Every structure is written in C-alpha cells, then in structure tokens.
N, C-alpha and C positions, 0 to 999 in steps of 0.2 A: 732664322731664315721667316720672312711674313709670305705667308702664302696663302691665297684664298681657295687654292683648288682643293677640293675633299677627293678622298682615293677609298676605295673598298676593294681589299685583297680578295680573292678565289682562295678555297682551302689548300691549292696546291700551291700556295707562296708561303714559303716558310714564315714561323711565326717569330724567328729571331730576325729575318729581313724587314717585317713589318714593325719591330720593336726597335732597329736599329733606324728605320726610317723615321718613326717618330721622334727619336733623341734628336735626328737631325731638324725638327721643326714641321715636318710633312703630316698634313690632318689625313692620316691612314688608320684605317681599322680593319680588322679581320673577319672575314665570315666565319672563321674557327672558333669565334670568341662569343658571336652573335647568336648566330644560327645553323652550328654545324651538320651536314647531313644534307642539306635542303638542293633542290633541283637548280639546274641552269634558269628555268624559267623564272623561278623564285630568287634566284639573285640578281636578276637583272628587275625583275619587281622592287626588289630591294633596295637595290642602286636608284632607281626611280624614283622612289619614297623619300630617299635620304639624299637626293642629288648628288649621288657618289661616282665618281669616274672609278669604272671596274679595271683590276689588274688580274692577267691569267695567264694560264699556260695552257688552257682548254681551247683548243680549235672550234670546237663545237659552238661556243659562245660566238665566235667570228661567223661560224656558216649561219647563225640564227640572224644576226644581224645584217648580213648580206643576203640570203635567200628568204628566209623567214620575215623580212624587213623590219624585226623588232627591234628599236631602239633604245638602249640605254643614256645616260648623260654622256658617257663616252665609253672608250673600250681599249685597253691596251693588252694585246697578246703577245707575249715573249715566247720566241721561236728560236730560242737560244737551249742549249745545253745547261740544265741544271747542275754543274760542275760541282757547285757548293753554295753553301750559305753566302760565303764573302763575293763570290764572282756574280751572284743574283743580284746580292744588296750593290754592288759597283755598278753593274750594267744599268738598275733601276735608277740609281741616284743620279747617274748621268742624263739617262733620260727624262726623268722628273725635271731638273733643271736646263733642259733644252729650250724649251718654247714656254710661253706664259699663258696658254690657253688648250686644255685638253678636252673643254666640253665640246660636244656635237662633232668628235672626230673618232675615227677607228685607226689605232696605229698598231703598224707590225713592227717589233723590233727582232732584227736578226744580227748576228754575229757583227758584220760589217754594215748593214744597211738598217735604216727605221723610215718606214713607209706610212705616210700620213693620209687619210682619206677623211672626207668630210661627209657629214649624213644629216639630217634633220633630226631633230630632237624629240618627234612626236611617236610614243609607243602605238604600236598599231597590232592590237590583238584581238 
C-alpha cells in the first residue's frame, strides 16, 4: 500500500494493532515504543514535531483540541468498545483506508458513524 500519511498510536492502542497495520503498509509508530508514560500535551507536541496524526481512545485529547485550541497535525479518536485486538485492527484499517487525507482533521469513530471535523494546523500553546 502506498500511503504518505503518518500516524502516531497513543499508548492505549494495542501494540499488536500497530504491528498489524505496519504489516499492511501503514506508516504508524507507537508512543509505547517511543516515549512511554508521556502526558497528553507531550503526545501532541511529539505528533507536531513528527507531523503524525494521533490515533487514540483518549477523549481528553479531543477535549484539548476543542476547548484549548491545541492542534496536532490530525486526530482520530476511537469511541468504540475495545472488544479485541482483531476488532480494533479491523475498525482502524477500515477508517484509515476511507479517505485520502487525515491532516488538519479531527475524526471521531463510533460503531456506525465516522464524524470528520476540520481544524487549522496551528498549535496554540
């Protein structure tokens, strides 16, 4: 798969999911491997430095984007039940192949709905 998008998986995304997505050709790395234990602000800062779209289950990151106007390159929040590694992988693979560009977007993934909001790429801290 030829894909120019770069993703940063938060620590709450299982490493097995990240590994399977890598095997599918996605450019994805995990916070768990890079800098485990960092806080949400540091996750966003790292995503900005690396120009990577964050994938997370963490609603606080969404709150920061909306309320604090802190903008990562892109944000995908999974609002699904993490039933199994296979389920999370299948949902993410489906989402990541849906659209050509996740940059400057805030994407909320629910069981049957994917909501896409646009935002400026400027970090305001």
